[in-house]
C-alpha positions in Angstrom: -18.4 -9.1 -6.0 -15.2 -9.4 -3.9 -11.6 -9.3 -5.1 -11.7 -13.1 -5.3 -14.6 -13.2 -7.8 -13.0 -10.2 -9.7 -10.1 -12.4 -10.6 -12.3 -14.7 -12.7 -15.0 -12.8 -14.6 -16.0 -14.9 -17.6 -15.7 -11.8 -19.8 -14.5 -8.3 -19.7 -17.3 -6.2 -18.1 -18.4 -3.2 -20.2 -18.5 -1.0 -17.1 -16.8 -2.0 -13.8 -17.4 0.1 -10.7 -14.8 -0.3 -7.9 -15.9 0.7 -4.5 -12.7 1.5 -2.6 -9.5 3.1 -3.8 -7.0 1.1 -1.7 -4.4 -1.3 -3.1 -6.8 -4.1 -4.1 -9.3 -1.8 -5.7 -6.7 0.1 -7.7 -4.9 -3.0 -8.8 -7.9 -4.9 -10.1 -9.5 -1.7 -11.5 -6.4 -0.9 -13.5 -6.1 -4.5 -14.7 -9.6 -4.6 -16.1 -9.2 -1.1 -17.6 -6.2 -2.4 -19.5 -8.3 -5.3 -20.7 -10.8 -2.9 -22.1 -13.4 -2.3 -19.4 -14.6 1.2 -18.6 -13.7 1.6 -14.9 -15.1 4.0 -12.3 -13.4 4.0 -8.8 -15.5 5.4 -5.9 -13.6 6.5 -2.8 -15.0 8.1 0.3 -11.7 9.7 1.3 -10.2 12.8 -0.5 -7.7 10.7 -2.4 -6.6 7.2 -3.4 -4.2 4.9 -1.7 -4.7 6.0 1.8 -1.7 5.2 4.0 0.8 5.7 1.2 2.9 8.9 1.1 0.8 11.7 -0.1 3.1 12.7 -3.0 3.1 9.1 -4.2 -0.7 8.7 -3.9 -1.3 11.9 -5.8 1.1 10.9 -8.6 -0.5 7.5 -8.8 -4.0 9.0 -9.1 -2.8 11.3 -11.9 -1.3 8.3 -13.7 -4.4 6.2 -13.4 -6.6 9.0 -14.6 -4.4 9.4 -17.7 -5.0 5.7 -18.3 -8.7 6.4 -18.5 -9.9 5.4 -15.0 -12.7 7.6 -13.7 -11.9 8.3 -10.0 -14.6 9.8 -7.8 -13.2 10.9 -4.4 -15.2 12.2 -1.5 -18.0 10.0 -2.8 -20.0 7.3 -1.0 -22.4 4.6 -2.3 -25.8 5.1 -0.7 -27.9 2.6 -2.7 -27.7 -0.3 -5.1 -30.3 -2.2 -7.1 -29.5 -5.2 -9.1 -31.4 -6.1 -12.3 -31.1 -8.0 -15.5 -28.7 -5.5 -17.1 -26.4 -5.1 -14.0 -26.4 -2.8 -11.0 -27.8 0.7 -10.6 -25.8 2.6 -8.0 -26.8 5.8 -6.1 -23.7 7.9 -5.3 -23.4 11.0 -3.2 -20.4 13.2 -3.7 -19.4 16.0 -1.4 -20.7 19.3 -2.8 -22.4 17.6 -5.8 -25.4 15.8 -4.4 -26.7 12.4 -5.5 -26.1 10.8 -8.9 -26.9 7.4 -10.5 -24.5 5.1 -12.3 -25.2 1.9 -14.1 -22.6 -0.9 -13.9 -22.3 -4.4 -15.3 -20.1 -5.4 -12.4 -19.4 -3.9 -9.0 -16.3 -4.8 -7.1 -16.4 -4.0 -3.4 -12.8 -3.4 -2.2 -13.2 -1.6 1.1 -11.1 -4.0 3.2 -11.5 -7.3 4.9 -11.9 -8.5 8.5 -9.9 -11.3 10.2 -11.7 -14.6 9.9 -11.8 -15.3 13.7 -15.4 -16.4 13.9 -16.0 -20.1 14.3 -12.5 -20.9 15.5 -13.6 -21.7 19.0 -11.5 -19.0 20.6 -14.1 -18.4 23.3 -13.7 -22.0 24.4 -10.1 -21.2 25.5 -11.0 -17.8 26.9 -9.7 -15.7 24.0 -11.9 -12.8 22.9 -11.0 -11.0 19.7 -11.5 -7.2 19.6 -15.3 -6.7 19.0 -14.7 -3.9 16.5 -11.8 -5.2 14.4 -12.0 -9.0 15.0 -8.2 -9.0 15.7 -6.5 -10.9 18.5 -4.3 -8.8 20.9 -0.7 -10.0 21.2 2.6 -8.8 22.7 5.9 -8.3 20.9 6.5 -12.0 20.8 3.0 -12.6 19.3 1.7 -14.2 22.5 -2.0 -13.8 23.1 -3.4 -13.3 26.6 -4.0 -17.1 26.7 -0.9 -19.0 27.5 0.2 -21.3 24.7 -1.8 -19.4 22.0 0.1 -17.3 19.5 -1.3 -15.3 16.6 0.3 -13.7 13.6 -0.6 -12.2 10.2 -4.1 -11.0 9.4 -5.3 -11.9 12.9 -3.2 -9.2 14.6 -2.6 -5.5 14.3 -1.1 -4.1 11.2 -1.6 -4.3 7.4 -2.9 -7.6 5.9 0.1 -8.5 3.9 1.6 -11.9 3.1 5.2 -10.9 3.8 4.2 -9.3 7.1 2.5 -12.6 8.1 5.6 -14.6 7.1 8.0 -12.5 9.1 5.7 -12.7 12.1 5.3 -16.4 11.8 9.1 -16.9 11.7 9.5 -14.6 14.7 6.7 -16.4 16.7 8.3 -19.8 16.1 11.8 -18.5 17.0 10.5 -17.1 20.3 8.9 -20.5 21.0 12.3 -22.1 20.5 13.9 -19.6 22.9 15.4 -17.4 20.2 14.6 -13.7 20.8 13.0 -12.3 17.7 10.9 -9.2 16.9 9.4 -7.7 13.8 9.9 -4.0 13.2 6.5 -2.6 11.9 8.2 0.4 10.3 10.3 -2.0 8.2 7.3 -3.7 6.5 7.0 -2.4 2.9 3.7 -1.7 1.3 3.3 -2.1 -2.5 0.5 -1.3 -5.0 0.9 -3.4 -8.1 -0.5 -1.0 -10.6 1.3 0.5 -13.6 3.2 2.4 -12.5 3.9 0.6 -9.3 3.9 2.4 -5.9 5.8 1.3 -2.9 6.8 2.7 0.5 8.4 1.8 3.8 8.9 3.7 7.0 7.4 7.1 7.8 5.5 9.1 5.2 6.2 12.8 4.9 2.8 13.4 6.5 3.5 11.1 9.4 6.9 12.7 10.0 5.3 16.2 10.1 2.6 15.0 12.4 5.1 13.6 14.8 7.2 16.7 14.7 10.3 14.9 13.4 12.6 17.3 11.6 13.7 15.8 8.3 15.5 16.4 5.0 14.0 15.2 1.8 15.5 14.0 -1.5 13.3 13.4 -4.6 14.7 12.0 -7.8 12.6 11.7 -10.9 12.8 8.6 -13.1 12.7 11.2 -16.0 16.4 11.8 -15.2 17.3 8.1 -15.1 19.0 6.8 -18.2 17.8 3.3 -17.6 14.2 4.4 -17.1 14.3 6.6 -20.3 15.8 3.7 -22.3 13.1 1.4 -21.1 10.3 3.9 -21.8 9.4 3.9 -18.1 10.2 7.4 -17.1 7.1 8.2 -15.1 7.5 8.6 -11.3 10.1 9.3 -8.7 12.0 8.1 -5.6 11.6 10.0 -2.4 13.8 9.7 0.6 13.2 11.1 4.1 16.1 11.4 6.5 16.3 12.7 10.1 17.6 16.2 9.9 19.8 15.7 13.1 21.0 12.1 12.8 20.6 11.5 9.0 19.0 8.1 9.9 16.6 7.0 7.2 13.0 7.6 8.2 11.2 6.5 5.0 11.6 5.7 1.4 8.7 6.0 -1.1 8.6 5.2 -4.8 6.3 5.6 -7.8 7.5 4.1 -11.0 9.2 1.1 -12.7 10.0 -1.9 -10.5 9.1 0.0 -7.4 8.1 -3.4 -5.8 11.7 -4.6 -6.3 13.5 -1.3 -5.5 11.8 -1.0 -2.2 13.8 -4.0 -0.8 17.0 -2.0 -0.6 15.2 0.6 1.5 13.6 -2.0 3.8 17.1 -3.4 4.5 18.4 0.1 5.2 15.6 0.9 7.6 16.0 -2.5 9.3 19.7 -1.9 9.8 19.1 1.7 11.0 21.2 3.0 8.1 21.6 6.7 7.2 21.0 8.4 3.9 24.8 8.9 3.7 25.2 5.1 4.0 23.2 4.6 0.8 24.6 7.7 -0.9 28.1 6.2 -0.4 27.1 2.7 -1.7 28.0 2.2 -5.4 25.1 1.4 -7.6 25.7 -0.1 -11.0 25.1 2.2 -14.0 22.7 2.2 -15.8 20.1 0.7 -13.5 16.7 1.6 -12.0 18.3 1.3 -8.5 20.4 4.3 -9.2 17.3 6.4 -8.6 17.4 5.3 -4.9 21.1 6.3 -4.7 20.4 9.7 -6.4 17.5 10.4 -4.0 19.7 9.7 -1.0 22.4 12.0 -2.4 19.8 14.7 -2.8 18.7 14.2 0.8 22.4 14.9 1.6 22.2 18.2 -0.2 23.9 17.0 -3.5 22.4 18.6 -6.6 
């Protein structure tokens, strides 16, 4: 089944196999696990949550394993047979060979393609990319065909509702003669598991790959009074700042209310703020948001 059908199972499956450990697979897998299903997540890559900061992804994987999810990385599905009792899957893991698993339900969460077929694009001379199905656009979301604009899931970038909304606003403003752009590095990504994971800007891996010198500050929710009082002390906030200019490069979170806390970081990146800017901004005590402030102070060298 797809993620759509996985929202409306008539009963909790005894054993759910999730193919794909991206945001959707982890979110739905963790939900059904909390409802009582035995959940196995199968992922071809070395770890879960590809695209997130590596430290966040590893922490999330540990948290989900502690909750009882079985996570098989470096593993692919090579066969599937349906029967009266469910689905028999053949899996191949790197270094372990083939194995079989029986599942009552199988959720395929390996990504989606833009729904560009059947729109009549060819009739106006617009050809989507044959591999991705996406429509090429410029910074103002204009396609190669005059008068045709495209935003959201149809264009390059993550398939996120908030990205599509920002692009739609910018596209209409450009049509009205108001110059507008969307900064792709200021689009947050969130995984709504428990704990939540969120990030915006460059990951540590991306900064290293680009040769950008940076300072790093990491603050654990285990040292947050509010998180401890709420019983939500798992996770951390991680801040990356340019080593020369102190400009924020990326902010990544694993923990309570990460989906809300990331908004401050998005604003900071959009405004080209520095780690010092946030470190000198008063945050109410005791709050979860203090963890962002503390991480910025640590990136500044404060102990």
